[in-house]
N, C-alpha and C positions, 0 to 999 in steps of 0.2 A: 471599508464601505461595501455594503452588500449591493449586488447587481440584481436586475430582474431575473426571474427563473426561466426566461426564454430570451431568444435573440432573434431579431428580425433581420434576415439576410436576403436582400432584394425583395422578391415576392414570396419568400418562403419563411416559415416560422419553425425554428428548431427549439422545441421545449425540452428542457433538461429534467423537469420533474413531472411532466404530464405528456408522455409521448403520444397519447391519443389526440393531442392538439396539433400534431405535426402531420403534414400530408404524407400518405403512404409511400409515394415515390421518393420523397426525401428520406423517410425512415429506411427504406430499402437501400438507398444509395450510400448510407452511412453505416450499414450493418457489416460487420467484419467477421466475428467469430460465432455467429448464431445461425448462419444459413443452413447448416446441416441439421441442427436441432429443430429449426422451424420446419424443414422438410419432413423430418421424422414424425413430428407431432401431427402434422397435417395428414400424413399417410396412415398413422395409427387410427386417427378419428375416422377417416374415410373408410378404412378397411373394416371397422366394426359396425358401420351403418347397416349393411345387408343382414347381418346375423342378429342385430339388436343387442349385442353384448356391450358391456361398459368397461372402460379402462380409465382409471383415475391416476393422475400424474401430479406430482408436487415438485416444482422448480425451487431450488434454494441457492442463495448466494448473498453476499453483502449488498447494502444499498448502493444503487448506481451501477450494478453489474449488468443490467440489461433485462431484468425479469419483465417489467411492464412493457418495455420495448418489444420483447418477444411476443407477449400477449396481444399487443396492438397489431403487429403484423399478422399474427395468426387469425385474429378477428377479420381483418380485411381479406386475407386469402380465402378463408372459409366462405365469406359472403360473396366473393367474386368467382369462386370455382363452380362450374356447372354441375360437378359431381355432388356437391354438398349444399348448394344454395337453397334447394327446395326440400331437403331431407333433414335439416336441423335448424334450430333457433338458438341464439346465444344470449344468455343473461350475464351481466358483469357486475360483481360486487366490488367496488373500489375500496381502497385502503382507508378512506375517510369515514366509511360507514361503521357505526357502532351498534352491534347486535348482541343481545343478552338472552335470547330465548328462541326456541324453534319456531313459534308463531311469527316472531319478528323476522326470522330468516326467510320463511316462506313468503311473507309480505314483501320483503325486499326483492326477492326473485321475481314475483309477479309485477312489481312496479318497474323493474328493469326491463322486463319483456314488454310491458306496456309502453315504455319510452321508445323502444326500437321497432315494435310491431303494434302500433296503436289500433289497427283494425281488428286484431285478434284478441286484444286484452282490454276490455272496457274499464275505464276508470270510474264511471258512474256505478257500475256493478260493484266495484271494489269499495267505493265510499259507503254503499249500503251495507256491505258485508261487515264493515268495521263496527256496526252497531251490535254485533254478536260478541259473545265472550271469547277470550283468547283461545281456549281449547277448541271451541266451535270454529273459529276462524282457521286454525291450523288444519282441522279435519276437512273443512270444505275446500280450502286451497289445495290440499293434497289430492283430493278426488278430482278437482278441476284440472290440475296440472297433469295428473296421470291420464285423464281422458284426452287432453290436448296432444300428448306425446305417445299415443298408441302406435302410430305409424311413422313417427319421426323421433329424433333425438334432441334432448335438451343438453347443450354444452354450457356448463356453469363455470365462469371464470371467478375465482376468489383470490383477491390480493390480501396478503398478511393473514394467512390461515391461522397462525398461532394466536393472533389477537382475537379472531372469531371464536376459536376453541376456548380461549380464556373467558370470553363473555358467556359462552354457552354453559360452561361448567361441566362437571362430570355427568350430571343427569341429562343435560341438553345434548352432549356428545353421544350418549347411548341412544337417545331418541332419534338423532340424525342417522346414526348407523343403522338402526332398525328400519327407518324409512327408506334408506337407499337400498337395503336388502330386500324389503318387501315390495317396493315400487321402483325397480331398476330402470327408470326412464332418463336418468341424468348421468352425464359424464363430467367429473370434476377436474378442472385444470387450475391448480392452485399455486401460490407462491408464498415463500417465507424467507426471512433472512438466514435462519438457522434451523436445522432439524431440532424439534422440541420433544418434551416428555410424552405428549399424547400420541406421537407417531413412532417413538423409539422404544417405549416401555411395552413389553409383551403382555402386561396385565391391563393395558388400556384398549378401549374398543376399536381404535383406528390403527393398531399395530399391524403392519403388513398390508394395510389397505391401499397405500399409494405406491406407485413406482416413483422413486425419488431420483431426480436428475440435478446434479450440481452444475451451475453455470460457471465455467472457469474464468479467471482473469485474463485480460489481453496479454498476448506475448509482446515482446518488443517490436516485432515486425507488424503485428496487428495494431499496436499503438501508433506507429507511423502511418499505416494505411488509413486508420480512422481519422487521425488529425488531418491528413491530406484530403480525405473525402469531405470533411466539414469545410475546409478552406475552399475547396472547389465549389461546393454548394453555395458558399458565401460569395461567389464570383471573384475569387482570388486565384486565378489559374497559375500565375507565376509563383505565388507562395506555396501552392499545392505541389508544384513540381520540385521546389527547393526542399520541402519537407521530406520528400522521398529520396533526395540526393545524399551522398555521404557527408556533406557539410552539415547536415542537421542531425547526424547520428548521436552526437554528444548531448544535444538538447533533448532528443527523444529518450535517450537513456536516463537522463536526469528526471524527466517527467515520469517515466516508467518506474524508477526506483522510489520516487516520493509517493506515488499514487497506487503502486502495486497493480498497475494495469487496469485501473478503474475506468470504464467507458464514459461515465458521466463527467469525470474529471478531464478526460481527453477532449470531450466535446466542449466543455467550458473553456479549456485552454485554447483550443483552436479558434473559438469565437473571439477571444481576447487578443490573439496574436495578429500583429500587423506586418512585421518583418522578422527576420531571423538573426538580427544582431544580438550579442549577448545581453545587453541591457534590456532589450525588448523581451527576450525570452524570460529573463529573471522577473521582469515586471508582470508578464502574463502568468507565470506560475504562481507568484505571490497573490495576484488578483484571483486566480482560480481557487487557491486555498481559502482566501477571504470569502469567496462566493459560497463555497461548500461548507464552511464552518457551522452555520446554524443547523443545517440538515444533519451533519455528522454528530453534533452534540445533542440532538433531539432525544436519542435513546437514553441518555444519562438522566433526563428528567423523570423517567419512569423508575429509577433506582432509589433505594433507601439512602439516607445520608452517609452511612458507613460505606456502602458500596460505591457511592460517588467518590468518597475520599480515597478508596483503594484504586479506582480507575485513574483518578487524577495523579496519584503518586506514581503509578506505573507509566503514565503518559510522560511525566516529567523525567523519569529515569530512563537511561539509554540501554538497559539490558535487563535480563530476567532477575527477579528477586524471589527469595523463599518466604513463606508465611511468617517465619520468626522475625525476619528483618522488617517485613511490612508492619507487623504488630509493634515492633520497637519504634519505628518512625512515626506511627500514628498514635502511640501511647495507649494501646489497647491490648486486651488479653488475647493471646494467640488462639485460644479456643474459639472465640467469637470471630476472629479473622478467618480461620480455616473454613468455617461454615459459609461465610459470605463469599469467599473465593470460589468454593465449589459451585455455588449458585451462579456466579459470574461466568465460570467456565462452561456450565451447562447452557447458559444463554448465548454463548458464542463470542463474548467480549474478550475473553482471555484464552490463551493457549498455554499448555504446560510442557515442561521439558525436564527429563530426569537427569540428575547429576548425582551418581552414586545412589544412596538411599533417599536423598531429598528430592522433592518436587519443586521446581522453580516456575514462576509464572511471568508472563508479559502480555502486552496488548496485542491482539490479533490483527485488528484493522489499522493499517498504516495511516489512513486518512483521519481516523479518530485521534491518533497520537499527534498528527500535524495540527488538527483543529484545536486541541488543548494547548499545544505549544504556541499556536498562533495568538492565543489570548494572553500569552506571557511576553512582555516587550523584549525585543532584541533577539529572539530565538529563530523564528522562521526565516527572516531575511538573511541570516548568517548562513544557514545550511544550504539554501538554494544556490547562491553563487559559488559556494565551495564545491558542491557536487558538480555543477556545470563545468567549472575549470578542471576539476579532477577527471571528469569523463573526457574532456577535450584532450588532455594530455595522455590519458590511457588509450583512447580509441584512435586518435589521429596521429599523434607524435610517437607513441609506443616507446617511450623512454625506458631503457632497461632497468636502471636502478630506481625502482618505483618509489620507495618510501622517502629516502633523503633528498633525491633530486626534485621530485614533484613537490615535496613540502617546501623546498627553497624557491623553486621557480614559480609556483602558483600561490605563494603566500600573499603577495600584495593585494590581489583582487578581493580576498575575503578577510584579510588581516585588518583591513581598515574598519571592520565592524567591532573590533575590540575583543574583550574576553569571551563573549558567547561564541564567536567564531573559533577562538583557540580551543574551546571545549569541544566543539563539533569536530575540529580537525583531529583532536586527540582520539575521539571515538571512532571516526570513520577511517582514519589512516592507520592508527596503530593496532586496533583490534583486528583489522582485516589484513594488514600488511607486515606486521612485526615478524610473522613466521617466514616471510619471503625476504627479509632484510639481507640475510647471508647470501642467498642466491642473487639478489639484486646487485650487491657489491661485487660479487664474483663476475657477473656479466659485464659490469662496467669495466673491470680490469681486463677482461678478455676481448674487449672491442678492438678489432684490428684496424684502427684508424687513429690518427693523431689526436691527442687530447690537449686543448689549450689549458693554460693554468687557470683561466677564469672558470672553465668547466669543472676542473678539479676542485677549485675553491668552492664552487657551488655545491658539490657533493659533501665537502667538509662542513660547510655552513649548515647544510640540511641535517647532518648528524647532530650538531649542537642544538639546533632548534627542536630536535626530537626530545631532548632531555627534559625540559619542563613538562612536556606532554606525557612522558613516561611516568613522571612523578604524579601527575594528576590521575592517571589511569590505575594506579596502585597495583601494578603487576607483581606477581610473586617474585621473591628474590632469585629463585633458580632461573626464571625466565630472563631476568635482568642480567644475571651472570652469563647465560647463554648468548644473549644479544651482544654484550661487551666482548665476549670471547670470539664471536663470529667477526666482529669488526676488526679486532686485533689480528686474527688469523689471516684475514684477507688483505691486510694492509701492512703486515710486518716487514715486507721487503720494499715498501714504497716510501722513500724518504720524504717526499713532499706531503705525505699523508700522516706522518707520525704525530705532529702536534695535535691535529684534530682527533686522531685516534686516542691519544693519551688523555686529552681533555675529556673526551667522551667517557673513558673508563673511570676517570676520577669522579665525574658527575654521577655515574652509576653507583659508585661506592657511597657517595653522599645520600643518594636516594635510599639505598639499602639500609644505611645507618639511621635513617629517619631525618636527616638534615636536608630536607627538600629545598629550602630556600637557597642553599649554596649552589645547587645545580642550576638554578635560574640565573645566578650571578655569572655563570660561564658565558651566557649569551652576550653579556656586555663586553667580554674580552675577545670575541671571535674575530671581529673585523680587523683590528689592528694586528693581532698575532698572526692570523692566517695570511694577510696581505704581505707581511714581512717575510713569512716563511715560504710562501708559494711563489712570490713575485719579487724577489729582493733586488733584482738588477734592472727592472723594467722602468722605463720612463716614457712619458707621453702616452700615446694610444697603442703602442705596440703590445702584442701578446706573445710571450714565448710559447713555443709549441714543443710538447714532449713527443718525440718521434716513436713509432711503434717499436723500433729496435730496442728502446730503453724500457719497454714494459717488462716488469718482473714476471717470472713464472708463478702461476697461481699455485699456492701450496695445497696439499690434500686437505679435505674437510675432516679433520680429526680434532678431538677435544684438546683444549689448551687452557692452562690457567691464566688468570688475569695478570697481566704484566704490571709491575709497580709503575706509577706515574712519576715523572721527573720531580726532583725535590722542590724545584721552584714552584711547580704547580701545586704540589701538596701543601706547601707553606701558605699558599693563598687561602686555604680552607682551615688552617689551624686556628 
């Protein structure tokens, strides 16, 4: 369910899509990573006023990164500064305006000036001017604006400059460049989501015209500061303090990973949050994704059907794909796919990665991927709790054996979601943690403290639960061999661990041979076999403790062949 695009907090309005509707003091209080940029922009404009020189700036970054927020604060600062209030006037062309010619552009500039400075720009005179031809209107408006700004400067804010240039076309862009060169009375402060052909191609009239500034995503620390600032503005001081405490670090990390430090997402999340319990954090993140989905999917409406299919496929896939595989999955010729992929990459929707001689592509905007997955039942709710519990264990408990132990300990909260959660667990755990499996097991064995048999069993169960996920991820056989060899090497002198280790190796052989279903069957055996092997003499609630003196020496990290599994285990898979 979509929520309004703004949130009423006490007497304040925090607009997530129209920052100019938010009071300047509130905007300033929730600014985190743009203070220096704002100061630099104001200083550059002020420094150029005495000389009459012009400096044109293009801010670029994904939607929700703070471009309009920065323009709004710059507007208020320039109007309130005694150094600039009487020496410049500001016209603002918002992103909703559709302009397709130079006369329409000049008309929009004059109308914007008349809206904010009605005594200087007569609407009656403008209505009479519209009786003229478009070329005459452009000529008269140019002369009038040049006369108005003989002793002061016009600062022109343009949102979505790429859309304006598309409307103007090549001829209109050349006309605008000639006008700005012959009548240098305007300073352009523009925004765009991605640097585009008209400003990056040296054969285009606006190549090298703008100073381009990228607005970076929020860091994890800035994410916490922004979320806390919005909560404090919303009259939730206790919640604001908790957000800055270590107890909220796992939730902040989850939000940062899912949104890639997007300020709009952080503001939306903060307005949805009422307390910091895990269920409330999960609900607030899911509500944030739901709220942002329409805006995130809006750029897809401007794409061709084939381009939308490519983007949808990459959003559903969890890693980069090469054009050949994309063509195969979409039942399309590879030549047609290659051209469309290049266009999508130029538009900033895709990023490329080199693997040998091949180029692989994936979605650049994390929020776009989440929005597409949000429209697929069962996907988004599964990944949110999984990441939250993963970060809780990683950041707060700092368990050494990351892959197997965390998989076993944190399985219940997200495993209740069914197969989609299993798929996400495979992607996020194994792709990131498989390389550290050997080190994790070594660290577990090197811990100089008693290990309960329950803890040891947890490690063993974690290994077995990793088997079906290894099958899903389709790792290369050599990586699977290395993984099994690492497990055997680190557990060869640990009697209580032998059953789990050999079952794990047998499952690896099943996966390599293509008999994936048999590896899943191992999970059904784990509980009975491991309980009997690890805890044979325990009754009641007692837990036998393995003292540190019985810890085996950790063998050196050298290559070792896969040990054959016991006959009884092998027979089960024959």
